[in-house]
C-alpha positions as CSV (number, residue, x, y, z in Angstrom):
1,M,51.6,-14.0,-3.6
2,L,48.3,-12.7,-2.3
3,I,47.9,-9.2,-1.0
4,S,44.8,-8.4,1.1
5,I,43.5,-4.8,1.0
6,V,41.6,-4.1,4.2
7,I,39.3,-1.1,4.1
8,P,37.1,0.0,7.1
9,V,34.1,1.8,5.7
10,Y,32.0,4.4,7.6
11,K,29.2,6.3,5.7
12,S,31.0,6.1,2.4
13,S,29.5,5.0,-0.9
14,A,30.6,7.2,-3.8
15,T,34.3,6.3,-3.4
16,L,34.1,2.5,-3.0
17,L,33.7,1.5,-6.6
18,E,36.5,3.9,-7.6
19,I,38.8,2.3,-4.9
20,A,38.1,-1.2,-6.3
21,Q,38.7,-0.1,-9.9
22,R,41.9,1.8,-9.1
23,T,43.2,-1.1,-7.0
24,A,42.5,-3.5,-9.9
25,C,44.5,-1.2,-12.2
26,V,47.4,-1.1,-9.8
27,F,47.6,-4.9,-9.6
28,D,47.3,-5.3,-13.4
29,G,50.8,-3.9,-13.5
30,L,52.1,-6.2,-10.7
31,D,52.3,-9.7,-12.2
32,E,53.9,-11.2,-9.2
33,Y,51.0,-10.4,-6.9
34,D,47.4,-11.4,-6.7
35,Y,45.0,-9.4,-4.5
36,E,41.7,-9.4,-2.7
37,I,39.7,-6.5,-1.1
38,V,38.0,-6.8,2.3
39,F,35.6,-4.0,3.0
40,V,34.3,-3.8,6.6
41,N,31.1,-1.9,6.9
42,D,31.2,-0.1,10.2
43,S,28.0,1.9,9.4
44,P,25.5,-0.9,8.8
45,F,22.6,1.6,9.4
46,W,23.8,3.7,6.4
47,S,21.8,2.3,3.5
48,A,23.9,3.9,0.8
49,T,27.0,2.1,2.1
50,R,25.3,-1.2,2.4
51,E,23.9,-1.0,-1.1
52,A,27.3,0.0,-2.6
53,L,29.1,-2.9,-0.8
54,T,26.4,-5.4,-1.7
55,T,26.7,-4.5,-5.4
56,L,30.5,-4.7,-5.3
57,A,30.6,-8.0,-3.5
58,A,28.1,-9.5,-6.0
59,S,29.8,-8.2,-9.1
60,D,33.5,-8.6,-8.2
61,P,34.8,-12.0,-7.1
62,L,37.8,-10.4,-5.5
63,V,35.7,-8.4,-3.1
64,T,34.5,-9.5,0.3
65,A,32.1,-7.2,2.3
66,V,31.9,-7.8,6.0
67,E,29.0,-6.0,7.8
68,L,29.2,-5.3,11.5
69,T,26.1,-5.1,13.7
70,K,26.8,-1.5,14.7
71,N,29.5,1.2,14.6
72,F,32.5,-0.1,16.6
73,G,35.1,2.3,15.4
74,Q,38.0,2.3,12.9
75,Q,40.4,0.2,15.0
76,P,38.0,-2.7,15.6
77,A,36.8,-2.6,12.1
78,T,40.3,-2.8,10.7
79,L,41.1,-5.8,13.0
80,C,37.9,-7.4,11.7
81,G,39.1,-7.0,8.1
82,I,42.5,-8.6,9.2
83,D,40.5,-11.4,10.7
84,Y,38.9,-12.2,7.3
85,A,42.0,-11.5,5.2
86,R,43.7,-14.4,3.5
87,G,46.8,-12.7,2.1
88,D,50.5,-13.2,2.7
89,Y,50.6,-9.4,3.3
90,I,47.8,-7.1,4.5
91,V,47.5,-3.5,3.4
92,T,45.1,-1.2,5.4
93,I,43.8,1.8,3.7
94,D,41.1,4.4,4.3
95,D,37.8,4.6,2.4
96,D,38.0,8.3,1.4
97,L,40.8,8.1,-1.2
98,Q,43.1,10.3,0.8
99,H,45.3,7.3,0.6
100,A,45.8,6.5,-3.1
101,P,45.8,2.8,-4.2
102,E,48.5,3.8,-6.7
103,D,50.9,4.1,-3.7
104,I,50.5,0.5,-2.7
105,P,53.6,-0.5,-4.7
106,L,55.6,1.9,-2.4
107,L,54.7,-0.2,0.5
108,L,55.3,-3.5,-1.3
109,A,58.8,-2.3,-2.2
110,E,59.7,-2.6,1.5
111,A,57.8,-5.8,2.2
112,S,60.9,-7.5,3.6
113,H,60.1,-5.7,6.9
114,D,57.4,-6.8,9.3
115,A,55.4,-3.6,8.8
116,V,55.7,-0.6,6.4
117,I,53.8,2.6,7.2
118,A,53.1,5.5,4.8
119,R,54.5,8.8,6.0
120,F,52.8,12.0,4.8
121,R,54.9,15.1,4.7
122,V,51.8,17.3,4.2
123,K,48.5,16.1,5.6
124,R,45.2,17.3,4.2
125,H,43.5,17.5,7.6
126,S,41.9,20.3,9.5
127,P,44.2,22.3,11.9
128,I,42.5,20.8,15.0
129,K,43.0,17.2,13.7
130,R,46.7,17.9,12.9
131,L,47.2,19.3,16.4
132,V,45.6,16.3,18.1
133,S,47.5,14.0,15.8
134,K,50.8,15.7,16.8
135,I,50.0,15.5,20.5
136,K,49.0,11.8,20.1
137,G,52.3,11.2,18.2
138,Y,54.2,12.4,21.3
139,F,52.4,10.0,23.5
140,D,52.8,7.2,21.0
141,T,56.6,7.6,21.5
142,I,56.2,7.5,25.3
143,I,53.6,4.8,25.7
144,V,53.9,2.3,22.8
145,G,57.6,2.6,22.1
146,K,57.3,4.2,18.7
147,P,60.7,5.6,17.6
148,P,60.6,9.4,17.5
149,S,61.7,9.4,13.8
150,L,58.8,7.1,12.8
151,S,55.5,8.5,11.6
152,L,52.2,6.6,12.0
153,S,49.2,6.5,9.7
154,S,46.4,4.0,8.8
155,F,47.9,3.4,5.4
156,R,50.2,0.5,6.1
157,L,51.4,-2.9,5.0
158,I,51.8,-5.7,7.6
159,K,53.1,-9.3,7.1
160,A,50.2,-11.7,7.7
161,P,51.7,-13.6,10.6
162,I,52.3,-10.3,12.5
163,A,48.8,-9.0,11.7
164,K,47.3,-12.3,12.9
165,F,49.3,-12.1,16.1
166,M,47.5,-8.8,16.8
167,L,44.2,-10.6,16.9
168,K,45.3,-12.6,19.9
169,R,45.3,-9.6,22.2
170,R,42.1,-9.8,24.1
171,T,41.0,-6.2,24.5
172,P,37.7,-4.6,23.6
173,Y,39.5,-1.3,23.2
174,P,42.2,-2.0,20.6
175,F,44.8,0.5,19.4
176,I,46.6,-1.0,16.4
177,P,50.0,0.8,16.7
178,A,50.2,-0.4,20.3
179,L,49.4,-4.0,19.2
180,L,52.0,-3.7,16.4
181,F,54.9,-2.4,18.5
182,D,54.1,-5.0,21.2
183,I,54.9,-7.7,18.6
184,T,57.7,-6.2,16.5
185,D,60.2,-3.4,16.1
186,D,60.9,-4.1,12.5
187,V,58.7,-1.2,11.2
188,V,59.8,1.4,8.6
189,N,58.3,4.4,6.8
190,V,57.9,5.2,3.1
191,D,56.9,8.6,1.9
192,A,53.6,9.0,0.2
193,E,51.2,11.8,-0.8
194,H,48.2,12.6,1.3
195,R,45.3,13.6,-1.0
196,S,42.3,15.7,-0.4
197,R,39.0,13.9,0.3
198,E,37.2,12.8,-2.9
199,D,33.8,12.9,-1.3
200,G,32.1,14.5,1.7
201,S,33.8,15.5,4.9
202,S,35.7,13.6,7.6
203,H,33.6,11.6,10.0
204,Y,36.5,11.3,12.4
205,S,35.3,14.0,14.8
206,L,37.1,15.4,17.8
207,I,35.1,13.1,20.1
208,H,36.3,10.1,18.1
209,M,39.9,11.3,18.2
210,I,39.6,11.8,22.0
211,K,38.2,8.2,22.3
212,V,41.2,6.8,20.4
213,F,43.5,8.9,22.5
214,S,41.9,7.6,25.7
215,N,42.3,4.0,24.5
216,L,46.0,4.7,24.1
217,L,46.4,6.3,27.5
218,I,44.3,3.9,29.6
219,N,44.3,0.5,27.8
220,N,47.9,0.6,26.7
221,S,49.7,2.2,29.6
222,S,49.6,2.9,33.3
223,L,50.7,6.5,32.7
224,L,47.6,8.1,34.3
225,L,47.8,6.0,37.4
226,R,51.5,6.8,37.7
227,M,50.7,10.5,37.3
228,V,48.0,10.4,39.9
229,G,50.4,8.6,42.3
230,F,53.1,11.2,41.7
231,V,50.7,14.1,42.2
232,G,49.2,12.5,45.3
233,F,52.7,12.0,46.8
234,S,53.7,15.5,45.9
235,V,50.6,17.1,47.4
236,A,50.9,15.0,50.5
237,F,54.5,16.0,50.9
238,M,53.7,19.7,50.4
239,S,50.8,19.4,52.8
240,F,53.1,18.0,55.6
241,V,55.6,20.8,55.0
242,Y,52.9,23.4,55.0
243,A,51.4,22.0,58.2
244,F,54.8,22.0,59.9
245,V,55.4,25.6,58.9
246,I,52.0,26.7,60.2
247,A,52.5,24.8,63.5
248,S,56.0,26.2,63.9
249,R,54.8,29.8,63.4
250,A,52.0,29.3,65.9
251,I,54.1,27.7,68.6
252,F,57.4,29.6,68.3
253,L,56.5,33.0,66.8
254,D,53.0,33.3,68.2
255,I,51.5,34.1,64.8
256,P,47.8,33.4,64.5
257,V,46.9,30.7,62.1
258,A,44.8,31.8,59.1
259,G,41.1,30.8,59.4
260,W,38.3,29.8,57.1
261,P,39.8,31.0,53.7
262,S,42.8,28.8,53.8
263,M,40.9,25.9,55.3
264,F,38.1,26.1,52.7
265,T,40.7,26.3,49.9
266,A,42.5,23.3,51.2
267,I,39.2,21.3,51.4
268,L,38.3,22.1,47.9
269,F,41.8,21.3,46.5
270,F,42.1,17.9,48.3
271,G,38.4,17.1,47.6
272,G,39.0,17.7,43.9
273,M,42.2,15.7,43.8
274,I,40.4,12.7,45.5
275,L,37.5,12.8,43.0
276,L,39.9,13.1,40.1
277,S,41.9,10.1,41.3
278,L,38.7,8.1,41.9
279,G,37.5,8.9,38.4
280,I,40.7,7.7,36.7
281,V,40.9,4.6,38.8
282,G,37.2,3.9,38.1
283,E,37.8,4.2,34.3
284,Y,40.6,1.6,34.6
285,L,38.3,-0.7,36.6
286,I,35.5,-0.4,33.9
287,R,37.9,-1.4,31.2
288,I,39.5,-4.2,33.3
289,I,36.0,-5.6,33.8
290,A,35.3,-5.4,30.1
291,T,38.5,-7.2,29.3
292,T,38.1,-10.0,31.9
293,E,34.6,-10.6,30.4
294,H,36.4,-11.4,27.1
295,R,34.0,-8.9,25.4
296,P,34.5,-9.1,21.6
297,K,36.0,-6.1,19.8
298,Y,33.1,-6.3,17.3
299,Y,30.2,-8.4,16.1
300,V,29.7,-9.5,12.5
301,R,26.2,-9.6,11.0
302,T,26.9,-10.8,7.5
303,V,29.7,-11.6,5.1
304,L,29.1,-11.1,1.4
305,G,31.3,-12.0,-1.6
306,V,32.3,-15.0,-3.6
307,G,35.9,-14.6,-2.5
308,R,35.2,-14.7,1.2
309,A,37.3,-17.0,3.4
310,E,36.9,-18.6,6.8
311,R,37.8,-16.4,9.7
312,Y,41.3,-16.7,11.1
313,D,41.3,-19.3,14.0
314,E,43.5,-17.8,16.7
315,N,43.5,-21.0,18.7
């Protein structure tokens, strides 16, 4: 049985050889499994990464190195690796060794399920990243149907048919958990240890996290549109009530109506609400246009490695 290890790579070089070596040691003790490693270079402009992957692909027949034309992000890069994976099961793992290859057998132990996701009780992330991750986890439950008891991470095992189904979703802004839960509910957790980074610092900045979060909100739900509609209805209702109260006081109680301050405040408030609503609707329209154009999630420049296979044909 073949296991494909898919690793999106961004500005990493020092850890890549160690990942390949430690993965080889893991599968040396798993006689029932064969493996391949599919690295996806999401930083083709980074010469150290390109050189490291070129060397690995040339020296190890079990390594395939896919180079994208530019930085597309972790989610598209991971889907690209799935596209080139040949295995019966696909394991996705980060390139910084915070996910240990030695924990892959923990995922394989639950391989009867459609997907197995590593759960980290203690995460070696910055406080800001942990906070954003916690907030996103709340919205994951609301939007993509993730059970509240289930934890998400990018260290996961997915059956190949389920992973290939995810490629059929034509969106230039993919979010892998949303794609996964759209296909199956047979997803479980296994506990694993989250390690400290072996080299450098995280490249997953606050801006990148916000971008992923926006993909979750806009491309995988109508939550913002519903919120705008609800706020618009509520404001309109309160405005009618307020107008009725003012008119009643002026007609029946002969109380003068407040002048410029209240009018100016109302104009600013409603003008701001209109602009906010237009901005949200405009963002939806931009992404709808990109989707209807069938814009690819990524573009591949080169594929290196003796073990490389043909891309998955979704048709």
